[in-house]
KOLGUMAR-522033 format. One line per 10 residues: number of its first residue (from 0); their letters; for each residue z, x, y of N, C-alpha, C, CB. Coordinates in steps of 0.1 Angstrom, whole numbers. Glycine has a CB too. Layout:
N
NUM) a) Z/X/Y/Z/X/Y/Z/X/Y/Z/X/Y | ...
END
This chain:
180
0) mivviagtnr) -1/8/-10/-1/0/0/1/9/12/9/-10/-2 | -8/6/21/-8/12/35/-1/3/44/-21/14/41 | 8/9/52/17/3/62/11/5/77/31/9/60 | 9/-6/83/3/-5/97/15/-7/106/-10/-16/102 | 20/1/114/31/-2/123/26/-5/137/41/10/124 | 30/-17/141/27/-20/156/37/-15/164/27/-34/158 | 34/-3/171/44/6/178/51/1/190/38/17/181 | 54/-12/192/61/-17/203/69/-29/199/53/-20/215 | 79/-34/206/85/-47/203/81/-56/214/101/-46/202 | 73/-54/222/68/-62/233/61/-75/225/57/-54/243
10) pdsntlkvar) 66/-88/229/60/-99/223/44/-100/227/69/-112/227 | 36/-105/218/23/-108/220/15/-96/228/21/-120/227 | 17/-84/223/11/-74/229/-1/-70/224/19/-64/229 | -10/-63/231/-24/-58/227/-21/-48/215/-32/-51/240 | -10/-41/215/-7/-33/203/-6/-40/189/6/-26/206 | 0/-52/191/0/-61/178/-13/-67/174/11/-73/180 | -22/-70/185/-36/-75/183/-44/-63/175/-44/-79/199 | -43/-51/181/-50/-40/174/-44/-36/161/-50/-28/183 | -32/-37/158/-25/-35/146/-31/-45/135/-9/-35/148 | -31/-57/139/-39/-69/130/-53/-64/128/-39/-84/139
20) lventlrgcg) -60/-60/138/-73/-55/135/-74/-44/125/-79/-51/147 | -65/-34/127/-65/-23/118/-61/-29/103/-55/-12/124 | -52/-37/102/-48/-43/90/-60/-50/82/-36/-54/93 | -66/-58/90/-79/-65/85/-89/-55/82/-86/-76/96 | -92/-45/89/-102/-34/85/-98/-28/71/-102/-23/96 | -86/-25/70/-82/-18/58/-83/-27/46/-68/-13/59 | -79/-40/48/-81/-49/37/-96/-50/34/-74/-62/39 | -104/-50/42/-119/-50/41/-124/-39/34/-126/-51/53 | -115/-28/33/-118/-16/25/-112/-18/11/-112/-3/33 | -108/-28/9/-101/-30/-5/-87/-26/-7/-108/-23/-15
30) edvslldlsr) -80/-22/4/-67/-17/4/-55/-28/4/-66/-9/15 | -45/-26/-3/-33/-35/0/-26/-29/11/-23/-36/-13 | -23/-39/22/-20/-35/35/-7/-44/39/-32/-37/44 | 4/-37/46/14/-46/51/15/-42/65/29/-45/44 | 18/-52/74/20/-50/88/35/-49/90/13/-62/97 | 38/-39/98/53/-38/102/53/-39/118/59/-24/97 | 59/-51/121/59/-54/135/73/-52/141/54/-68/137 | 73/-42/151/88/-37/155/94/-49/163/87/-22/166 | 87/-60/167/93/-69/174/103/-77/165/82/-77/181 | 100/-75/150/109/-82/141/120/-74/137/102/-87/130
40) lppelfapss) 123/-63/142/134/-55/139/146/-64/142/135/-42/148 | 157/-63/132/170/-71/135/177/-66/147/179/-71/122 | 183/-74/155/190/-70/167/201/-62/163/194/-83/174 | 207/-64/153/220/-56/149/216/-41/146/227/-62/136 | 204/-38/145/199/-25/142/202/-16/155/185/-25/138 | 203/-24/167/206/-16/179/221/-15/183/199/-23/189 | 229/-17/175/243/-15/176/246/0/174/252/-24/167 | 255/6/182/258/20/180/262/23/167/267/25/189 | 269/14/160/273/16/146/263/17/134/283/6/143 | 250/14/140/238/16/131/235/30/127/225/11/138
50) yaakpksfqp) 240/40/135/236/54/132/245/58/121/239/64/144 | 256/52/119/265/56/107/260/49/95/280/53/110 | 258/35/96/256/27/85/245/17/89/269/20/79 | 233/18/83/222/7/87/226/-7/82/207/10/80 | 223/-17/90/226/-30/88/217/-34/74/223/-38/101 | 221/-42/67/214/-47/55/200/-53/58/222/-57/49 | 199/-58/69/188/-65/75/176/-55/77/194/-72/89 | 180/-42/79/170/-32/81/164/-28/67/176/-19/89 | 170/-30/56/165/-25/43/150/-30/40/174/-30/31 | 146/-42/44/131/-44/40/122/-35/49/127/-60/43
60) fqdmvlaaag) 125/-31/60/117/-22/69/117/-8/62/122/-23/84 | 129/-3/57/131/9/50/122/10/38/145/10/47 | 124/-1/30/117/-2/18/101/-1/19/121/-15/13 | 97/-8/29/82/-8/32/78/6/34/79/-17/44 | 86/13/43/79/27/46/81/36/33/87/35/61 | 92/35/26/93/43/14/83/40/3/106/42/7 | 78/27/3/68/23/-7/53/26/-3/70/9/-11 | 51/30/11/39/31/16/32/44/10/40/32/32 | 19/41/7/10/52/2/3/58/15/-1/46/-8 | 5/53/26/0/58/40/5/50/51/-14/58/40
70) ivtvvpeyng) 6/55/62/10/48/73/-1/51/86/25/53/77 | -3/39/92/-13/39/103/-3/34/115/-28/30/101 | -1/42/125/7/38/136/-2/34/149/16/49/139 | 0/22/153/-9/18/164/1/21/177/-14/3/163 | -3/32/186/6/36/194/2/33/210/8/51/192 | 10/24/217/7/21/230/13/34/239/12/6/234 | 6/34/250/12/45/259/21/37/270/-1/53/267 | 33/42/270/43/36/279/48/49/288/55/29/270 | 46/49/301/50/59/309/48/74/305/63/57/310 | 35/74/300/30/89/295/35/93/282/35/99/304
80) sfpgvlkyfi) 41/83/274/46/88/261/45/74/253/62/94/262 | 52/74/241/51/63/231/64/56/236/51/68/214 | 65/43/230/77/36/233/90/40/226/75/22/230 | 100/39/233/113/42/228/118/35/216/123/40/238 | 113/22/214/116/15/201/110/21/190/111/0/202 | 99/27/192/91/34/180/98/46/176/76/37/184 | 104/54/186/112/66/182/125/61/176/116/74/195 | 131/52/180/143/46/175/142/42/160/147/33/183 | 131/35/158/127/31/144/126/42/135/115/23/144 | 118/53/139/118/65/132/131/72/129/111/73/138
90) dmlqfpeslv) 140/72/139/153/78/138/161/70/130/159/80/151 | 159/58/127/167/50/117/163/51/103/168/36/122 | 150/56/101/145/57/87/153/69/80/130/60/86 | 156/67/67/162/77/58/156/91/61/160/73/43 | 163/101/62/157/114/63/162/123/52/161/120/76 | 154/129/47/140/132/51/129/125/43/138/146/49 | 133/118/33/124/111/24/115/100/28/132/107/15 | 117/95/39/109/82/44/95/88/47/116/75/58 | 92/99/53/78/103/58/75/116/50/78/107/75 | 82/122/44/77/135/36/65/131/27/89/141/27
100) gkpaafvgls) 55/138/30/43/137/21/35/124/24/48/136/6 | 38/116/33/31/104/36/19/108/44/39/94/43 | 7/102/40/-6/103/50/-1/95/62/-20/97/43 | -5/100/74/-2/92/86/-15/94/94/13/97/94 | -18/83/100/-29/82/111/-25/75/122/-42/74/106 | -31/77/133/-28/71/147/-39/65/154/-23/81/156 | -36/53/160/-45/47/169/-38/45/183/-51/32/162 | -43/51/192/-36/49/206/-44/40/215/-36/63/213 | -36/34/223/-42/24/233/-34/25/246/-42/8/227 | -41/23/257/-34/23/270/-42/15/280/-33/38/275
110) sgrwgavrav) -36/13/291/-43/6/301/-51/15/309/-34/-2/309 | -49/29/308/-56/38/315/-68/43/307/-48/49/320 | -75/54/312/-88/57/306/-88/67/296/-96/61/316 | -74/71/291/-74/83/281/-69/77/267/-63/94/285 | -66/64/266/-64/57/254/-51/63/247/-76/58/244 | -40/68/254/-28/71/249/-28/85/240/-22/59/240 | -38/94/245/-38/107/240/-25/115/240/-48/114/248 | -19/115/251/-6/121/251/4/115/242/-1/120/265 | 5/102/243/15/95/234/12/98/219/13/80/236 | 0/98/215/-3/101/202/0/116/198/-17/97/200
120) eqlemvfqyr) -2/124/206/0/138/204/15/140/203/-6/147/215 | 23/134/211/38/136/211/43/130/197/45/129/225 | 39/119/194/42/111/181/38/119/168/36/97/182 | 28/126/169/22/134/158/33/146/156/7/140/163 | 39/152/166/49/162/165/61/156/158/53/168/181 | 65/144/160/76/138/153/73/136/139/80/125/159 | 61/132/136/57/129/121/56/143/114/42/120/120 | 51/153/122/50/167/115/64/171/112/42/178/125 | 73/169/121/87/173/120/93/168/107/95/168/131 | 88/154/104/94/146/93/85/149/80/95/130/97
130) hahlygrrvf) 75/159/81/68/164/71/57/154/65/76/168/61 | 52/146/73/41/137/70/28/146/69/39/126/81 | 18/141/61/4/146/61/-4/141/72/-3/144/49 | -7/147/83/-15/141/94/-30/140/91/-13/148/107 | -36/128/93/-50/126/92/-56/131/105/-53/111/90 | -65/140/105/-70/146/116/-80/138/125/-76/157/112 | -82/126/121/-91/117/130/-83/106/135/-104/111/123 | -83/107/149/-75/98/158/-85/88/165/-66/105/168 | -80/77/167/-88/67/175/-82/63/188/-91/54/167 | -88/65/199/-82/61/212/-89/50/217/-81/73/222
140) lpniaslvde) -81/40/224/-87/27/228/-83/27/244/-81/14/219 | -91/32/252/-87/31/266/-90/18/274/-91/42/273 | -83/15/284/-87/3/292/-86/-9/283/-101/4/299 | -75/-10/276/-73/-19/265/-74/-34/270/-59/-16/259 | -69/-36/282/-71/-51/286/-86/-56/286/-65/-53/300 | -95/-47/289/-109/-52/289/-115/-49/276/-118/-44/300 | -108/-42/266/-115/-39/253/-112/-49/243/-110/-26/248 | -100/-55/244/-96/-65/233/-96/-78/238/-83/-61/227 | -101/-89/231/-99/-101/236/-87/-110/231/-112/-108/233 | -86/-121/234/-73/-130/229/-72/-130/215/-73/-146/234
150) qgrlskpvis) -85/-130/207/-84/-131/192/-82/-117/186/-96/-137/187 | -81/-108/195/-77/-93/189/-92/-87/185/-66/-94/176 | -102/-91/189/-115/-84/186/-118/-75/197/-128/-93/184 | -125/-63/192/-128/-53/202/-142/-57/208/-128/-38/196 | -144/-55/221/-156/-61/228/-167/-50/227/-152/-65/242 | -165/-38/223/-176/-28/224/-177/-23/210/-173/-16/233 | -189/-27/203/-194/-23/190/-192/-8/187/-207/-26/188 | -195/1/195/-193/15/192/-178/19/190/-198/24/204 | -170/12/196/-156/14/195/-151/9/182/-148/9/206 | -155/-4/180/-151/-10/168/-156/-2/156/-157/-24/168
160) drleaamrdf) -168/2/156/-174/10/145/-167/23/142/-187/13/148 | -161/29/154/-154/41/153/-140/39/145/-152/46/168 | -134/27/149/-122/24/143/-124/20/128/-117/13/150 | -134/12/125/-136/9/110/-139/22/103/-149/0/107 | -147/31/108/-150/45/101/-137/52/99/-160/54/110 | -129/53/109/-118/61/107/-108/55/98/-111/62/120 | -107/42/97/-98/36/87/-103/37/73/-96/20/91 | -115/36/73/-122/35/59/-119/52/53/-140/31/60 | -122/60/62/-119/75/59/-104/77/55/-122/85/71 | -95/71/64/-81/73/62/-76/67/47/-74/67/74
170) avfchrvrgs) -83/57/43/-79/52/30/-84/62/19/-85/39/28 | -95/68/21/-98/78/11/-89/90/12/-113/82/14 | -85/94/24/-75/105/26/-62/101/19/-73/107/41 | -58/89/20/-45/85/14/-46/86/-2/-42/70/18 | -58/83/-7/-58/85/-22/-59/98/-26/-69/78/-28 | -66/107/-19/-66/121/-21/-52/128/-20/-75/126/-14 | -46/125/-10/-32/131/-8/-24/126/-18/-26/128/4 | -23/114/-21/-14/109/-33/-19/110/-47/-10/95/-31 | -31/117/-48/-36/119/-61/-40/107/-69/-28/126/-67 | -44/97/-63/-48/85/-71/-63/81/-69/-40/73/-66
END
């Protein structure tokens, strides 16, 4: 199973629209896919006591990551980086086993013209620290408000084709890394 992480907890975000598009693209490649929406994280996870003992309501999120054959993170750019909730989510995952050896790909999106290049590069460092296997082909979606419609479709075929090709190749990468 490939897990697609919608990297923000902002309701009805463009990030979630793009994550659903990635999910559907991977399904179209014949992959088993699960969407992990950070807006569904249990509120009790944000209590200071969660650092010592994770709430039971977090276990399904943890289990999804542990079971993943690969992870695609859809990363919005917030203030020149990735959202704090995404870092907090990673911090709450069991260390080191949650990301060790996991194939990981990234799709960046921003309202600006660079498509979250900086945010993705910063997040890649976190995943490298956690010993994930980074897939070298990233997709950046600039000017996201004009690029994605209300149904979550990309308005430019060249970008849609780029995303589809990257996800198809990432699925192959996952199988190679995992030896399946």
